[in-house]
C-alpha positions as a Markdown table, in Angstrom:
| # | Residue | x | y | z |
|---|---|---|---|---|
| 1 | Met | 0.0 | 0.0 | 0.0 |
| 2 | Thr | 1.3 | 3.4 | -0.9 |
| 3 | Lys | 1.9 | 5.7 | 2.1 |
| 4 | Asn | -0.6 | 8.6 | 2.1 |
| 5 | Asn | 1.2 | 12.0 | 2.5 |
| 6 | Asn | -2.0 | 14.0 | 2.6 |
| 7 | Leu | -3.5 | 15.8 | 5.6 |
| 8 | His | -7.0 | 17.2 | 5.4 |
| 9 | Gly | -6.8 | 16.4 | 1.7 |
| 10 | Phe | -3.9 | 18.7 | 0.8 |
| 11 | Pro | -0.6 | 17.5 | -0.6 |
| 12 | Leu | 2.4 | 18.2 | 1.8 |
| 13 | Ser | 3.9 | 20.8 | -0.5 |
| 14 | Arg | 0.7 | 22.8 | -0.7 |
| 15 | Arg | 0.3 | 22.7 | 3.1 |
| 16 | Ala | 3.8 | 24.1 | 3.5 |
| 17 | Ala | 3.0 | 26.9 | 1.1 |
| 18 | Leu | -0.2 | 27.8 | 3.0 |
| 19 | Ala | 1.7 | 27.8 | 6.3 |
| 20 | Ala | 4.2 | 30.3 | 4.9 |
| 21 | Val | 1.4 | 32.5 | 3.7 |
| 22 | Ala | -0.2 | 32.4 | 7.1 |
| 23 | Val | 3.1 | 33.3 | 8.9 |
| 24 | Ser | 3.7 | 36.2 | 6.4 |
| 25 | Ala | 0.2 | 37.6 | 7.0 |
| 26 | Ala | 0.6 | 37.4 | 10.8 |
| 27 | Thr | 3.9 | 39.2 | 10.5 |
| 28 | Leu | 2.4 | 42.0 | 8.4 |
| 29 | Phe | -0.4 | 42.4 | 10.9 |
| 30 | Ala | 2.0 | 42.8 | 13.7 |
| 31 | Phe | 3.9 | 45.5 | 11.9 |
| 32 | Ala | 0.7 | 47.3 | 10.7 |
| 33 | Ala | -1.1 | 47.2 | 14.1 |
| 34 | Pro | -0.9 | 50.4 | 16.1 |
| 35 | Ala | 1.7 | 50.3 | 18.8 |
| 36 | Pro | 0.4 | 50.5 | 22.4 |
| 37 | Ser | 1.0 | 53.8 | 24.3 |
| 38 | Phe | 4.5 | 54.1 | 25.6 |
| 39 | Ala | 2.9 | 54.7 | 29.0 |
| 40 | Ala | 0.7 | 51.6 | 28.8 |
| 41 | Asp | 0.3 | 49.9 | 32.2 |
| 42 | Lys | 2.5 | 52.6 | 33.8 |
| 43 | Ser | 1.4 | 53.8 | 37.3 |
| 44 | Ile | 2.9 | 56.7 | 39.0 |
| 45 | Lys | 2.4 | 58.8 | 42.2 |
| 46 | Val | 2.3 | 62.6 | 42.0 |
| 47 | Gly | 2.7 | 64.8 | 45.1 |
| 48 | Ile | 0.4 | 67.9 | 45.2 |
| 49 | Met | -0.8 | 70.3 | 47.8 |
| 50 | Ala | -4.2 | 69.9 | 49.4 |
| 51 | Gly | -7.0 | 72.2 | 48.3 |
| 52 | Glu | -7.8 | 73.5 | 44.8 |
| 53 | Glu | -5.0 | 71.5 | 43.2 |
| 54 | Glu | -6.9 | 68.3 | 44.0 |
| 55 | Asp | -9.7 | 69.5 | 41.6 |
| 56 | Ile | -7.2 | 70.3 | 38.9 |
| 57 | Trp | -5.4 | 66.9 | 39.2 |
| 58 | Arg | -8.6 | 64.9 | 39.0 |
| 59 | Val | -8.9 | 66.2 | 35.4 |
| 60 | Val | -5.1 | 65.6 | 34.8 |
| 61 | Thr | -5.6 | 62.1 | 36.0 |
| 62 | Ser | -8.5 | 61.5 | 33.6 |
| 63 | Glu | -6.5 | 62.9 | 30.7 |
| 64 | Ala | -3.5 | 60.7 | 31.5 |
| 65 | Ala | -5.7 | 57.6 | 31.7 |
| 66 | Lys | -6.6 | 58.2 | 28.1 |
| 67 | Lys | -3.0 | 57.8 | 27.2 |
| 68 | Gly | -2.3 | 54.7 | 29.3 |
| 69 | Leu | -0.8 | 56.5 | 32.3 |
| 70 | Lys | -2.3 | 55.8 | 35.7 |
| 71 | Ile | -1.8 | 58.6 | 38.2 |
| 72 | Glu | -2.3 | 58.4 | 42.0 |
| 73 | Thr | -2.1 | 61.7 | 43.7 |
| 74 | Val | -0.5 | 62.0 | 47.1 |
| 75 | Ile | -1.7 | 65.0 | 49.1 |
| 76 | Phe | 0.6 | 67.2 | 51.2 |
| 77 | Asn | -0.2 | 70.1 | 53.6 |
| 78 | Asp | 3.4 | 71.3 | 54.1 |
| 79 | Tyr | 5.6 | 72.8 | 51.4 |
| 80 | Thr | 8.7 | 71.0 | 52.7 |
| 81 | Gln | 7.3 | 67.5 | 52.3 |
| 82 | Pro | 6.8 | 67.0 | 48.5 |
| 83 | Asn | 10.5 | 67.4 | 47.5 |
| 84 | Glu | 11.6 | 65.1 | 50.4 |
| 85 | Ala | 9.1 | 62.5 | 49.3 |
| 86 | Leu | 10.3 | 62.8 | 45.6 |
| 87 | Glu | 13.9 | 62.5 | 46.6 |
| 88 | Arg | 13.2 | 59.3 | 48.6 |
| 89 | Gly | 11.2 | 57.8 | 45.8 |
| 90 | Glu | 7.9 | 57.9 | 47.7 |
| 91 | Val | 6.4 | 59.7 | 44.8 |
| 92 | Asp | 7.5 | 59.8 | 41.1 |
| 93 | Ala | 6.8 | 63.5 | 40.5 |
| 94 | Asn | 5.4 | 66.5 | 42.3 |
| 95 | Ala | 3.7 | 69.7 | 41.2 |
| 96 | Phe | 3.7 | 72.6 | 43.7 |
| 97 | Gln | 6.7 | 74.8 | 43.4 |
| 98 | His | 8.6 | 77.5 | 41.4 |
| 99 | Gln | 12.2 | 77.5 | 40.4 |
| 100 | Pro | 13.6 | 79.9 | 43.2 |
| 101 | Tyr | 12.0 | 77.6 | 45.8 |
| 102 | Leu | 13.5 | 74.4 | 44.2 |
| 103 | Asp | 16.9 | 76.1 | 43.8 |
| 104 | Asn | 16.9 | 76.9 | 47.5 |
| 105 | Gln | 15.8 | 73.3 | 48.5 |
| 106 | Ile | 18.5 | 71.8 | 46.3 |
| 107 | Lys | 21.1 | 74.2 | 48.0 |
| 108 | Gln | 19.9 | 73.2 | 51.4 |
| 109 | His | 19.3 | 69.4 | 51.0 |
| 110 | Gly | 21.2 | 68.4 | 47.9 |
| 111 | Tyr | 18.1 | 67.1 | 46.1 |
| 112 | His | 18.4 | 65.6 | 42.6 |
| 113 | Ile | 15.2 | 67.1 | 41.2 |
| 114 | Thr | 14.5 | 69.0 | 38.0 |
| 115 | Arg | 11.7 | 70.9 | 36.3 |
| 116 | Val | 10.0 | 69.2 | 33.4 |
| 117 | Gly | 6.9 | 71.2 | 32.5 |
| 118 | Tyr | 5.2 | 74.5 | 33.7 |
| 119 | Thr | 1.7 | 74.5 | 35.2 |
| 120 | Gly | 0.5 | 77.9 | 36.5 |
| 121 | Val | 1.6 | 81.2 | 38.0 |
| 122 | Trp | 0.0 | 82.9 | 41.0 |
| 123 | Pro | 1.2 | 86.6 | 41.1 |
| 124 | Ile | 1.9 | 87.4 | 44.8 |
| 125 | Gly | 0.1 | 90.5 | 46.0 |
| 126 | Leu | -0.1 | 93.0 | 48.8 |
| 127 | Tyr | -3.5 | 92.6 | 50.6 |
| 128 | Thr | -5.2 | 94.8 | 53.2 |
| 129 | Lys | -8.7 | 95.2 | 54.7 |
| 130 | Lys | -7.9 | 98.7 | 56.1 |
| 131 | Tyr | -6.6 | 100.8 | 53.2 |
| 132 | Lys | -7.6 | 101.5 | 49.7 |
| 133 | Ser | -4.1 | 102.1 | 48.3 |
| 134 | Val | -0.4 | 101.8 | 49.1 |
| 135 | Ala | -0.2 | 105.5 | 49.7 |
| 136 | Glu | -2.6 | 105.2 | 52.6 |
| 137 | Ile | -0.4 | 102.8 | 54.5 |
| 138 | Pro | 0.7 | 104.8 | 57.6 |
| 139 | Glu | 4.1 | 105.1 | 59.3 |
| 140 | Gly | 4.8 | 102.2 | 61.6 |
| 141 | Ala | 2.4 | 99.9 | 59.8 |
| 142 | Val | 2.7 | 96.2 | 60.4 |
| 143 | Ile | 3.1 | 94.2 | 57.2 |
| 144 | Gly | 3.3 | 90.4 | 57.1 |
| 145 | Val | 5.5 | 88.5 | 54.6 |
| 146 | Pro | 6.1 | 84.8 | 54.1 |
| 147 | Asn | 9.1 | 83.5 | 56.0 |
| 148 | Asp | 10.4 | 80.9 | 53.6 |
| 149 | Pro | 13.5 | 82.0 | 51.7 |
| 150 | Ser | 12.2 | 82.3 | 48.1 |
| 151 | Asn | 8.8 | 83.8 | 49.0 |
| 152 | Glu | 10.1 | 86.3 | 51.5 |
| 153 | Gly | 12.4 | 87.7 | 48.9 |
| 154 | Arg | 9.5 | 87.8 | 46.4 |
| 155 | Ala | 7.4 | 89.7 | 49.0 |
| 156 | Leu | 10.1 | 92.2 | 49.8 |
| 157 | Arg | 10.5 | 93.0 | 46.1 |
| 158 | Val | 6.8 | 93.8 | 45.9 |
| 159 | Leu | 7.2 | 96.2 | 48.9 |
| 160 | Gln | 10.3 | 97.7 | 47.1 |
| 161 | Ser | 8.4 | 98.2 | 43.8 |
| 162 | Glu | 5.8 | 100.1 | 45.7 |
| 163 | Gly | 8.3 | 102.4 | 47.4 |
| 164 | Leu | 7.7 | 101.2 | 50.9 |
| 165 | Ile | 11.3 | 99.9 | 51.4 |
| 166 | Lys | 14.6 | 99.7 | 49.5 |
| 167 | Leu | 16.8 | 96.6 | 49.3 |
| 168 | Lys | 20.5 | 96.5 | 49.1 |
| 169 | Asp | 21.9 | 96.9 | 45.6 |
| 170 | Gly | 22.4 | 93.6 | 43.9 |
| 171 | Thr | 20.1 | 91.7 | 46.2 |
| 172 | Gly | 18.7 | 88.7 | 44.4 |
| 173 | Ile | 15.4 | 87.0 | 44.7 |
| 174 | Leu | 16.3 | 85.4 | 48.0 |
| 175 | Ala | 16.4 | 88.8 | 49.8 |
| 176 | Thr | 15.6 | 88.9 | 53.6 |
| 177 | Val | 14.7 | 91.7 | 56.0 |
| 178 | Ala | 18.5 | 92.0 | 56.7 |
| 179 | Asp | 18.8 | 93.3 | 53.1 |
| 180 | Val | 16.5 | 96.3 | 53.7 |
| 181 | Thr | 18.6 | 99.5 | 53.6 |
| 182 | Asp | 15.8 | 102.1 | 53.6 |
| 183 | Asn | 12.5 | 102.0 | 55.4 |
| 184 | Pro | 11.1 | 105.6 | 55.2 |
| 185 | Lys | 7.8 | 104.7 | 56.9 |
| 186 | Lys | 9.5 | 102.6 | 59.6 |
| 187 | Ile | 7.3 | 99.6 | 58.6 |
| 188 | Asp | 7.4 | 96.7 | 61.0 |
| 189 | Ile | 7.9 | 93.6 | 58.7 |
| 190 | Lys | 6.5 | 90.5 | 60.3 |
| 191 | Glu | 7.9 | 87.2 | 59.0 |
| 192 | Leu | 5.1 | 84.5 | 59.1 |
| 193 | Asp | 4.5 | 81.1 | 57.6 |
| 194 | Ala | 3.2 | 81.5 | 54.1 |
| 195 | Gly | -0.1 | 79.9 | 55.0 |
| 196 | Ile | -0.6 | 82.2 | 58.0 |
| 197 | Val | -0.1 | 85.6 | 56.5 |
| 198 | Gly | -3.5 | 85.7 | 54.7 |
| 199 | Arg | -5.3 | 84.3 | 57.7 |
| 200 | Ser | -3.7 | 87.0 | 59.9 |
| 201 | Ile | -4.7 | 89.9 | 57.7 |
| 202 | Asp | -7.2 | 91.2 | 60.3 |
| 203 | Asp | -4.4 | 91.6 | 62.8 |
| 204 | Leu | -2.0 | 93.2 | 60.3 |
| 205 | Asp | -2.1 | 96.5 | 58.4 |
| 206 | Ala | -1.3 | 94.6 | 55.2 |
| 207 | Gly | 0.3 | 91.4 | 54.1 |
| 208 | Val | 2.0 | 90.0 | 51.1 |
| 209 | Val | 0.2 | 86.8 | 50.4 |
| 210 | Asn | 0.7 | 84.1 | 47.8 |
| 211 | Thr | -2.3 | 84.0 | 45.6 |
| 212 | Asp | -3.3 | 80.4 | 46.3 |
| 213 | Trp | -3.1 | 81.2 | 50.1 |
| 214 | Ala | -5.1 | 84.4 | 49.5 |
| 215 | Leu | -7.8 | 82.3 | 47.9 |
| 216 | Lys | -7.8 | 79.8 | 50.8 |
| 217 | Ser | -7.9 | 82.7 | 53.3 |
| 218 | Gly | -11.0 | 84.2 | 51.7 |
| 219 | Leu | -9.2 | 87.3 | 50.4 |
| 220 | Ser | -10.6 | 88.8 | 47.2 |
| 221 | Pro | -8.8 | 90.7 | 44.4 |
| 222 | Ala | -10.6 | 93.8 | 45.7 |
| 223 | Glu | -8.5 | 93.6 | 48.8 |
| 224 | Arg | -5.2 | 93.5 | 46.8 |
| 225 | Ile | -3.7 | 96.9 | 46.4 |
| 226 | Ala | -0.5 | 95.8 | 44.6 |
| 227 | Gln | 1.0 | 92.8 | 43.0 |
| 228 | Glu | 4.2 | 91.6 | 41.3 |
| 229 | Pro | 4.4 | 91.9 | 37.4 |
| 230 | Ile | 3.3 | 88.9 | 35.4 |
| 231 | Ala | 5.7 | 89.4 | 32.4 |
| 232 | Asp | 8.9 | 87.3 | 32.7 |
| 233 | Asn | 7.8 | 86.1 | 36.1 |
| 234 | Pro | 10.4 | 83.7 | 37.6 |
| 235 | Tyr | 7.8 | 82.2 | 39.9 |
| 236 | Arg | 5.9 | 79.9 | 37.5 |
| 237 | Asn | 5.0 | 76.6 | 39.1 |
| 238 | Phe | 5.9 | 73.3 | 37.4 |
| 239 | Ile | 5.9 | 69.5 | 37.5 |
| 240 | Ala | 9.2 | 68.1 | 38.8 |
| 241 | Val | 10.8 | 64.7 | 38.7 |
| 242 | Lys | 14.1 | 63.1 | 39.8 |
| 243 | Asp | 17.0 | 64.1 | 37.5 |
| 244 | Asp | 17.4 | 60.6 | 36.1 |
| 245 | Asn | 13.7 | 60.5 | 35.0 |
| 246 | Lys | 13.6 | 63.8 | 33.1 |
| 247 | Asp | 13.7 | 62.2 | 29.6 |
| 248 | Ala | 11.5 | 59.3 | 30.4 |
| 249 | Glu | 8.5 | 58.7 | 28.1 |
| 250 | Trp | 6.0 | 58.7 | 31.0 |
| 251 | Val | 7.2 | 62.1 | 32.0 |
| 252 | Lys | 6.3 | 63.4 | 28.5 |
| 253 | Thr | 2.9 | 61.9 | 28.9 |
| 254 | Leu | 2.5 | 63.4 | 32.4 |
| 255 | Val | 3.3 | 66.9 | 31.1 |
| 256 | Ser | 1.0 | 66.7 | 28.1 |
| 257 | Ser | -1.8 | 65.4 | 30.3 |
| 258 | Tyr | -1.5 | 68.7 | 32.2 |
| 259 | Gln | -0.8 | 71.1 | 29.4 |
| 260 | Asn | -4.0 | 71.0 | 27.4 |
| 261 | Asp | -7.2 | 72.9 | 26.9 |
| 262 | Thr | -9.3 | 70.5 | 29.1 |
| 263 | Val | -7.1 | 71.1 | 32.1 |
| 264 | Lys | -6.8 | 74.8 | 31.4 |
| 265 | Ala | -10.6 | 75.1 | 31.5 |
| 266 | Glu | -10.7 | 73.5 | 34.9 |
| 267 | Phe | -7.8 | 75.6 | 36.1 |
| 268 | Asp | -9.6 | 78.8 | 35.1 |
| 269 | Lys | -12.8 | 77.6 | 36.8 |
| 270 | Val | -11.1 | 76.7 | 40.0 |
| 271 | Tyr | -8.8 | 79.7 | 40.4 |
| 272 | Lys | -11.3 | 82.3 | 39.1 |
| 273 | Gly | -8.5 | 84.4 | 37.5 |
| 274 | Thr | -6.3 | 84.5 | 40.5 |
| 275 | Gly | -4.0 | 82.0 | 38.9 |
| 276 | Leu | -2.9 | 81.9 | 35.2 |
| 277 | Ser | -1.8 | 78.9 | 33.1 |
| 278 | Ala | 2.0 | 79.2 | 32.5 |
| 279 | Tyr | 2.8 | 77.1 | 29.5 |
């Protein structure tokens, strides 16, 4: 009896040809199929400050999920904590600070952290419930300023721009009260925690308050009698990561998940014009 080389009715040579065609088709499909997102299945933790930012980042998280990046936000109430957590690897990124603040933190603690994408800017302002203009501020007035290095210098520059004080020539953005060389109205400058200045406004003649804290303290733009300029403002906030992650693909996804019209609309809704998108 002749041995049958057929299987399912096809000669062996034909079966081999069909198999080759099938393999080729599968290979073509693999090359033609869209590649998965580079952030697919990637989960990260992002440190943010409690309050309005939680509303903003709910939208950012939703935008990131569309691109395959899962974000878990970690909420902080103290400005000193997010960078420490990032340096330790407890979070993968944070979003709460401007460059002068980070520069000072790196100088103090040796952090390996870098900026990767701007978020918003909150022009710092001089607020009061007692006077209608800077000119009305009397001699011996008590004015509160934030006591952290970068924001204190920022506040003092606002007072200088309004002619209330003069700082030593060449003083940079990290000025302190020790750099005040002229104080014609003998103003008593009170150094307070950034979160306390706005809440203490009833006990002060005026206070230089970070805009986000002004919002939290119930202060309105009508009670702001001066503010820093917006053009070329060095105090734009940003997303930061560890130095060795700055070029990672997930970082690009994270930044683009913030810098878009959907998030901007939420930002404008939440901050009501007190903050401005900075990208």
